C-alpha positions in Angstrom: -7.4 -10.7 -4.7 -7.6 -8.6 -1.7 -7.8 -8.7 2.1 -8.7 -5.6 4.1 -6.1 -4.5 6.7 -6.9 -6.6 9.8 -4.1 -5.1 11.9 -5.0 -2.9 14.8 -3.2 0.3 15.8 -0.4 -1.8 17.4 0.1 -3.8 14.2 -1.3 -7.0 15.7 -3.5 -9.0 13.4 -7.0 -9.1 14.8 -8.4 -11.4 12.1 -5.6 -13.7 10.9 -7.0 -14.7 7.5 -4.4 -13.4 5.1 -1.8 -16.1 5.4 -4.6 -18.7 5.6 -6.1 -17.7 2.3 -2.6 -17.5 0.9 -1.8 -21.1 1.9 -5.1 -22.4 0.5 -6.5 -20.3 -2.3 -3.6 -18.3 -3.7 -1.3 -21.4 -3.8 -4.0 -23.5 -5.4 -4.8 -20.9 -8.1 -1.2 -20.5 -9.2 -0.7 -24.2 -9.1 -3.4 -24.8 -11.6 -1.8 -22.3 -14.0 1.6 -23.9 -13.5 0.1 -27.3 -14.3 -1.5 -25.9 -17.5 1.1 -24.0 -19.5 -1.4 -23.2 -22.3 -3.8 -21.5 -19.8 -3.9 -17.7 -19.5 -5.5 -15.6 -16.7 -5.4 -12.2 -15.0 -4.7 -12.1 -11.3 -5.3 -8.9 -9.4 -3.3 -8.1 -6.3 -4.4 -5.2 -4.1 -1.3 -3.5 -2.6 -2.5 -3.9 0.9 -2.6 -7.6 0.4 1.0 -7.5 -1.0 2.1 -5.6 2.1 0.4 -8.1 4.4 2.1 -11.0 2.6 5.4 -9.1 2.9 4.7 -8.7 6.6 3.9 -12.3 7.1 7.0 -13.4 5.2 9.1 -11.1 7.6 7.4 -12.7 10.6 8.3 -16.2 9.4 11.8 -15.2 8.6 12.4 -13.6 12.0 10.4 -16.2 14.1 8.7 -13.2 15.9 5.0 -13.5 15.3 2.3 -10.9 15.9 -0.4 -13.0 14.4 -2.1 -14.8 17.4 -2.6 -18.1 15.6 1.1 -18.2 14.6 2.1 -17.2 18.1 0.3 -20.2 19.4 1.4 -22.6 16.7 5.0 -21.6 17.4 4.8 -21.7 21.3 7.0 -24.6 22.6 4.7 -24.9 25.6 1.0 -24.3 25.2 0.6 -24.2 29.0 1.9 -20.6 28.8 -1.3 -19.5 27.0 -3.6 -17.6 29.4 -7.4 -18.1 29.6 -8.1 -15.2 27.2 -5.7 -16.6 24.6 -7.2 -20.0 24.8 -10.7 -18.7 24.4 -9.7 -16.6 21.4 -8.2 -19.7 19.8 -11.3 -21.7 20.4 -13.4 -18.9 18.8 -11.1 -18.6 15.8 -10.3 -22.2 15.0 -13.9 -23.2 14.0 -14.5 -20.1 11.8 -14.5 -21.8 8.4 -16.9 -23.5 6.1 -17.8 -26.7 8.1 -19.1 -28.7 5.1 -15.9 -28.7 3.2 -13.2 -27.7 5.7 -14.2 -29.6 8.8 -16.6 -32.4 8.2 -14.3 -34.3 5.8 -11.8 -34.7 8.6 -13.1 -37.0 11.4 -10.5 -36.0 13.9 -11.1 -32.3 13.4 -14.9 -32.9 13.6 -14.5 -34.7 17.0 -12.7 -31.6 18.3 -15.6 -29.4 17.2 -18.2 -31.8 18.7 -16.4 -31.5 22.1 -16.3 -27.8 21.8 -20.0 -27.6 21.0 -20.8 -29.7 24.1 -19.0 -27.4 26.5 -19.4 -24.0 24.8 -22.5 -23.0 26.8 -20.1 -21.5 29.3 -17.2 -21.0 26.9 -15.1 -18.5 28.8 -15.0 -20.7 31.9 -14.9 -24.1 30.3 -12.0 -23.3 28.0 -9.8 -23.8 31.0 -10.9 -27.4 31.2 -9.5 -28.3 27.8 -6.0 -29.8 27.9 -3.0 -28.4 26.0 -3.2 -31.6 23.9 -6.7 -30.5 22.7 -5.3 -27.1 21.8 -2.3 -28.6 20.0 -4.6 -30.8 17.9 -7.0 -27.9 17.2 -4.2 -25.6 16.0 -2.7 -28.2 13.7 -6.1 -29.3 12.3 -7.2 -25.7 11.7 -4.0 -25.0 9.7 -4.3 -28.4 7.8 -7.8 -27.4 6.8 -6.6 -24.1 5.4 -3.8 -25.7 3.3 -4.9 -25.9 -0.3 -5.6 -29.1 -2.1 -2.5 -28.8 -4.2 -0.3 -28.5 -1.2 -1.9 -31.5 0.5 -1.3 -33.6 -2.6 2.3 -32.5 -3.0 3.6 -32.4 0.6 4.8 -35.5 2.4 4.7 -33.5 5.7 1.0 -32.6 5.3 0.1 -36.2 4.3 1.9 -37.5 7.4 0.1 -35.1 9.7 -3.3 -35.9 8.1 -2.6 -39.6 8.6 -1.5 -39.1 12.2 -4.8 -37.3 13.0 -4.2 -36.5 16.7 -1.6 -36.3 19.4 0.4 -33.7 17.6 3.5 -32.6 19.5 5.7 -29.5 19.3 7.9 -31.1 16.6 4.7 -31.5 14.5 3.7 -28.0 15.1 7.1 -26.6 14.3 7.4 -28.6 11.1 4.0 -27.3 10.0 5.0 -23.8 10.9 8.1 -24.0 8.9 6.2 -25.4 5.9 3.7 -22.5 6.1 6.6 -20.1 6.2 8.2 -21.6 3.1 4.8 -21.5 1.3 4.1 -17.8 2.1 7.6 -16.7 1.2 7.5 -18.5 -2.1 4.1 -17.4 -3.2 4.7 -14.0 -4.9 7.8 -15.3 -6.7 5.6 -18.0 -8.3 3.1 -15.4 -9.6 6.0 -13.2 -10.8 7.6 -16.0 -12.7 4.4 -16.8 -14.5 3.9 -13.1 -15.4 7.5 -12.8 -16.7 6.8 -15.9 -18.8 3.8 -14.2 -20.3 1.3 -16.8 -19.0 -0.5 -14.5 -16.6 -1.1 -10.8 -16.3 -0.9 -9.1 -12.9 -3.2 -6.1 -12.4 -3.7 -3.8 -9.4 -6.3 -1.8 -7.5 -6.0 1.5 -5.7 -3.9 1.1 -2.6 -6.3 0.2 0.2 -9.2 -0.9 -2.0 -11.5 2.2 -1.7 -14.6 2.7 -3.7 -13.1 5.5 -5.8 -16.2 6.9 -7.4 -17.7 7.5 -3.9 -14.6 9.2 -2.7 -14.8 11.5 -5.8 -18.6 12.2 -5.5 -21.2 10.7 -3.1 -23.9 11.7 -5.7 -22.5 9.1 -8.1 -24.5 6.6 -6.0 -27.7 8.2 -7.5 -26.8 7.0 -10.9 -27.9 3.5 -10.1 -30.0 4.4 -7.0 -31.8 7.7 -7.7 -33.7 7.7 -4.4 -31.0 6.4 -2.1 -30.4 8.6 1.0 -26.8 9.8 1.2 -24.6 10.7 4.1 -25.2 14.0 5.9 -21.8 15.1 4.8 -22.2 16.6 1.3 -19.0 15.1 0.0 -15.8 13.3 1.1 -13.3 16.2 1.7 -10.5 16.3 -0.8 -11.7 13.1 -2.4 -10.0 13.6 -5.8 -6.6 14.1 -4.1 -7.1 10.9 -2.0 -8.1 8.8 -5.0 -5.0 10.1 -6.9 -2.8 9.2 -3.8 -4.3 5.7 -3.5 -3.9 5.0 -7.2 -0.3 6.3 -7.4 0.6 4.3 -4.3 -0.8 1.2 -6.0 1.1 1.6 -9.2 4.4 2.2 -7.2 3.7 -0.9 -5.1 3.1 -3.0 -8.2 6.4 -1.9 -9.7 8.2 -2.7 -6.5 6.7 -6.2 -6.1 6.6 -7.4 -9.7 9.3 -5.4 -11.5 7.0 -4.0 -14.2 4.3 -1.5 -14.7 0.6 -2.5 -14.2 -1.2 -2.1 -17.5 -4.6 -2.6 -16.0 -6.7 -1.8 -13.0 -9.5 -3.8 -11.4 -11.2 -0.9 -9.6 -12.2 -2.0 -6.0 -15.4 -4.0 -6.5 -15.5 -2.9 -10.2 -16.5 0.5 -9.0 -16.3 2.9 -11.9 -17.5 6.3 -13.0 -16.6 8.7 -15.8 -14.5 10.8 -13.5 -12.6 7.8 -12.2 -12.1 6.4 -15.8 -10.6 9.8 -16.8 -8.3 9.7 -13.9 -7.2 6.1 -14.8 -6.6 7.2 -18.4 -4.5 10.1 -17.2 -2.2 7.6 -15.5 -1.6 5.8 -18.8 -3.4 2.6 -17.9 -4.6 0.6 -20.9 -7.6 -1.2 -19.4 -10.0 -1.4 -16.5 -13.0 -3.6 -15.8 -16.5 -3.4 -14.2 -19.8 -5.2 -14.1 -22.4 -6.0 -16.7 -25.0 -3.8 -15.0 -22.8 -0.8 -15.4 -22.6 -1.5 -19.1 -26.3 -1.8 -19.5 -26.9 1.6 -17.9 -24.0 3.2 -19.8 -25.6 2.2 -23.1 -29.0 3.4 -21.9 -27.5 6.8 -21.0 -25.4 6.9 -24.2 -28.2 5.9 -26.6 -31.6 6.7 -25.0 -33.5 5.5 -28.1 -32.0 2.1 -28.3 -30.0 1.4 -25.1 -28.7 -2.1 -24.9 -30.7 -3.2 -27.9 -30.9 -6.9 -28.9 -29.6 -9.8 -26.8 -26.5 -9.8 -24.6 -24.4 -11.2 -27.5 -25.1 -8.0 -29.4 -23.3 -5.7 -26.9 -21.6 -7.5 -24.0 -18.7 -9.3 -25.6 -16.5 -6.4 -26.6 -14.5 -3.7 -24.9 -15.7 -0.1 -24.7 -14.0 3.3 -24.5 -15.3 6.5 -22.9 -15.2 9.3 -25.4 -12.0 11.3 -25.0 -10.1 8.5 -23.4 -7.9 5.6 -24.5 -8.7 3.4 -21.5 -10.4 0.2 -22.7 -13.2 -1.0 -20.5 -14.2 -4.6 -20.1 -17.5 -5.8 -18.5 -17.9 -9.1 -16.8 -20.5 -11.7 -17.9 -22.4 -11.7 -14.6 -24.2 -15.0 -15.3 -21.1 -17.0 -16.2 -19.0 -15.4 -13.4 -21.6 -16.0 -10.8 -22.0 -19.6 -11.9 -18.4 -20.2 -10.8 -18.7 -18.0 -7.7 -21.9 -19.5 -6.4 -23.6 -22.3 -8.3 -21.0 -24.8 -9.4 -19.9 -25.5 -5.8 -22.7 -28.1 -5.6 -21.9 -29.8 -8.9 -19.3 -32.4 -9.7 -16.1 -30.8 -11.1 -16.5 -32.5 -14.5 -20.2 -31.6 -14.9 -19.6 -28.0 -13.9 -16.6 -27.6 -16.3 -18.6 -29.2 -19.1 -21.6 -26.9 -18.5 -19.4 -23.9 -18.4 -17.7 -24.9 -21.7 -21.1 -25.5 -23.4 -22.2 -22.0 -22.4 -19.1 -20.5 -23.8 -19.6 -22.4 -27.0 -23.1 -21.0 -27.3 -21.7 -17.5 -26.9 -19.0 -18.3 -29.6 -21.8 -19.4 -32.0 -23.8 -16.2 -31.3 -20.8 -13.9 -31.9 -19.2 -15.4 -35.0 -20.0 -12.3 -37.0 -18.1 -10.0 -34.6 -14.5 -9.1 -35.2 -13.0 -10.2 -31.9 -15.6 -11.2 -29.3 -14.2 -11.4 -25.7 -16.0 -12.9 -22.7 -14.9 -11.4 -19.4 -15.1 -13.9 -16.5 -14.3 -12.0 -13.3 -14.9 -13.2 -9.7 -13.6 -13.1 -6.2 -10.3 -15.0 -6.3 -10.0 -16.0 -2.6 -13.4 -16.8 -1.3 -15.3 -19.0 -3.7 -13.2 -22.2 -3.4 -13.7 -23.0 0.3 -17.3 -23.7 -0.6 -16.3 -26.3 -3.2 -15.4 -29.9 -2.5 -11.6 -30.2 -2.4 -11.2 -26.4 -2.7 -12.4 -26.5 -6.3 -9.5 -28.8 -7.4 -11.4 -31.0 -9.8 -13.5 -28.2 -11.3 -10.4 -26.0 -11.9 -8.3 -28.8 -13.2 -11.0 -29.9 -15.7 -11.9 -26.3 -16.7 -8.3 -25.3 -17.6 -7.7 -28.6 -19.4 -10.8 -28.2 -21.5 -10.2 -24.5 -22.3 -6.5 -24.9 -23.0 -7.2 -27.4 -25.8 -10.4 -26.0 -27.3 -10.3 -25.4 -31.1 -12.4 -22.2 -31.1 -12.1 -20.7 -27.6 -8.8 -19.0 -26.7 -7.8 -18.1 -23.2 -6.2 -14.6 -23.0 -5.5 -11.8 -20.6 -7.0 -8.3 -21.0 -3.5 -7.0 -21.8 -3.2 -9.6 -24.6 -6.5 -8.5 -26.0 -5.7 -4.8 -26.0 -2.4 -5.5 -27.8 -3.9 -7.7 -30.4 -7.3 -6.2 -30.9 -7.0 -2.6 -29.6 -9.0 -1.2 -32.5 -12.2 -3.0 -31.8 -13.3 -1.0 -28.7 -16.6 0.8 -29.2 -16.7 4.4 -28.1 -19.5 5.4 -25.7 -20.3 9.1 -24.8 -21.6 8.3 -21.3 -20.2 5.9 -18.7 -22.6 5.1 -15.8 -21.4 5.0 -12.2 -21.6 1.7 -10.5 -20.0 -1.5 -9.4 -20.1 -5.2 -10.4 -22.6 -5.8 -7.5 -26.1 -5.1 -8.9 -24.5 -2.4 -11.1 -24.8 0.2 -8.4 -23.2 1.2 -5.1 -25.9 -0.1 -2.7 -23.5 -2.4 -1.0 -21.4 0.5 0.3 -23.8 3.5 0.6 -27.5 4.4 1.0 -28.2 2.3 4.1 -28.4 4.2 7.5 -25.4 2.3 9.0 -23.3 2.7 5.9 -24.1 6.4 5.7 -23.2 6.8 9.3 -19.8 5.1 8.7 -19.2 7.6 5.8 -20.0 10.5 8.1 -17.6 9.3 10.7 -14.9 9.0 8.1 -15.7 12.5 6.7 -15.4 14.0 10.2 -12.0 12.3 10.6 -10.9 13.5 7.2 -11.8 17.1 8.2 -9.7 16.7 11.3 -6.8 15.4 9.2 -7.0 18.4 6.8 -7.0 20.8 9.8 -4.0 19.3 11.6 -1.7 17.4 9.3 0.4 20.4 8.2 1.5 20.9 11.8 3.4 17.5 11.9 6.8 16.5 10.6 6.9 14.7 7.2 7.2 11.2 8.8 4.1 11.7 10.9 2.2 13.1 8.0 3.0 10.0 6.0 1.8 7.8 8.9 -1.4 9.8 9.1 -2.0 9.4 5.3 -1.4 5.7 5.6 -3.9 5.3 8.5 -6.4 7.4 6.6 -6.1 5.1 3.6 -6.9 2.1 5.9 -10.1 3.8 6.9 -11.1 4.5 3.3 -11.1 0.8 2.4 -14.3 -0.6 0.9 -14.8 -3.6 3.2 -15.9 -1.6 6.2 -18.9 -0.3 4.3 -19.5 -3.7 2.7 -20.2 -5.3 6.1 -22.4 -2.6 7.7 -26.0 -3.5 7.3 -28.5 -5.9 8.9 -28.4 -8.4 6.0 -24.9 -9.6 7.1 -24.0 -12.1 9.8 -23.9 -10.5 13.3 -20.5 -11.8 14.3 -18.8 -10.6 11.2 -20.5 -7.2 11.4 -19.5 -6.9 15.1 -15.9 -7.6 14.2 -15.7 -5.2 11.3 -17.6 -2.5 13.2 -15.2 -2.7 16.1 -12.1 -2.7 14.0 -13.3 0.2 11.8 -13.9 2.4 14.8 -10.5 1.3 16.3 -8.8 2.4 13.1 -10.6 5.8 13.3 -9.5 6.1 17.0 -5.9 5.4 16.0 -6.2 8.1 13.3 -7.3 10.7 15.9 -4.4 9.5 18.2 -1.9 10.2 15.4 -3.4 13.6 15.1 -3.0 14.1 18.9 -6.7 14.7 19.2 -9.2 13.2 21.7 -11.4 10.4 20.4 -14.8 11.7 19.5 -17.6 10.3 21.6 -19.5 9.2 18.5 -16.9 6.5 18.0 -18.1 4.7 21.1 -21.4 3.8 19.6 -21.7 0.7 17.4 -22.5 1.4 13.8 -24.4 -1.8 12.8 -25.7 -4.9 14.5 -26.0 -7.3 11.6 -28.1 -10.4 12.1 -28.8 -11.7 8.6 -27.8 -14.9 6.9 -26.0 -13.8 3.8 -25.0 -16.1 1.0 -21.4 -17.4 1.3 -21.3 -15.9 4.8 -21.5 -12.4 3.4 -18.0 -12.6 1.8 -19.3 -12.6 -1.8 -22.3 -11.1 -3.7 -23.7 -11.9 -7.0 -23.4 -9.5 -9.9 -27.2 -9.4 -10.2 -29.8 -10.0 -7.6 -31.2 -13.6 -7.8 -34.1 -13.8 -10.1 -32.8 -11.1 -12.5 
């Protein structure tokens, strides 16, 4: 689970999604495990997400909010909001999946219909909406982002849902306090399940960078031989930066969960031989990537046979790069993507039954293997908002079926390595790629993505030239800001296949982060940062927040 750092240079949250996802998806996922003691799962927490959850918990404890949505929810008198703040709220509070998070609530839908009627001149007409409208909008937006398990358990949420409109300050304050309790109690719930041995918690390099690209831009050619690369020949000092990001992640994991991380989910499953060797050097026992990476790794390792036979012959086992102890697991793209994309239109019972039948077919096809393992890996915080009831019925039925199955055993990667560490197959060559299409096309090779990399390379060269002239505290601040700019999500969003409004937001914030980095270096902002990187304009599946492991039709 991860969220890119949406804070601007002043620490204000530009896109306040972290605590919303925490209230809806992270609470629902942990609740399903709490309700099914026989279930096992791995949850991955990126350190930047942990830091943002810490920051939100501190905001709730202090009552001093920098998140604009929480500022508004906490305001005793909404008349104090100026026109710009009102307009920002109106823009934000309808940014969700309408089918499952707005349409089911008639009172919320009426607010949206009124907004659609007047939005032809939104900046001016927002002044005509009363504070009662804004109060109802704020409450409904947050109610929509509470998870299904919270709504089923909380008398407060049930009371507010039944009330429907006319929410006063007491209602908003009660909701605010409840959100604060939820956020502050979230990580302790995951930690408790980890300490009980029911779940495993893994990590990702600190700010979610695509480590193989930081190490070597040319690694993109492994899966995309003809892809154009940035003008810059390499990311300056990439190996040192990857080491810094990884060690920060491992330290953050110890701090938050009181134990070492045994495994790493590389950002977007991005792996390469150089990165695997680095992970192995840190003593990690496992990492994971995508099925497409495994296919090319086998083709490189065994040119005569490659991935011979059906998927059951090679996919359902761990691998180990020659010379390393790190065990590598590769996701079943078809099964993982059925959860991430396809089952959202099915009934929960039918989807869970179909998934189980597919697992049973794999079990029958692998009975002659010593310890077959099926790796189901998907985005933990984005899929469920496209499901009815936030996936409640699907997940409840799925965990119930799997927890009681006579032949299929839920386990974590750490469990598997401890119990079956000797079954990993050695491979001499590990391909470079990610879980998305098995390559790095989502992050490099497009003109806009390459330009973003060049802007980052220019900034990194400036860091290298100036950082030694500052005191240690400023140096640390510079390294932290540089890490934010190295995150994968900036490059994910650049490209004309993504929705224009999302591209515009990420483009603006990325360049703001680079500007802030130059400010920390006490250097003028380069003129090249004034030009937009990408325009967007596509209509990507799931709003662009998720991609399939394989292109549709493959």
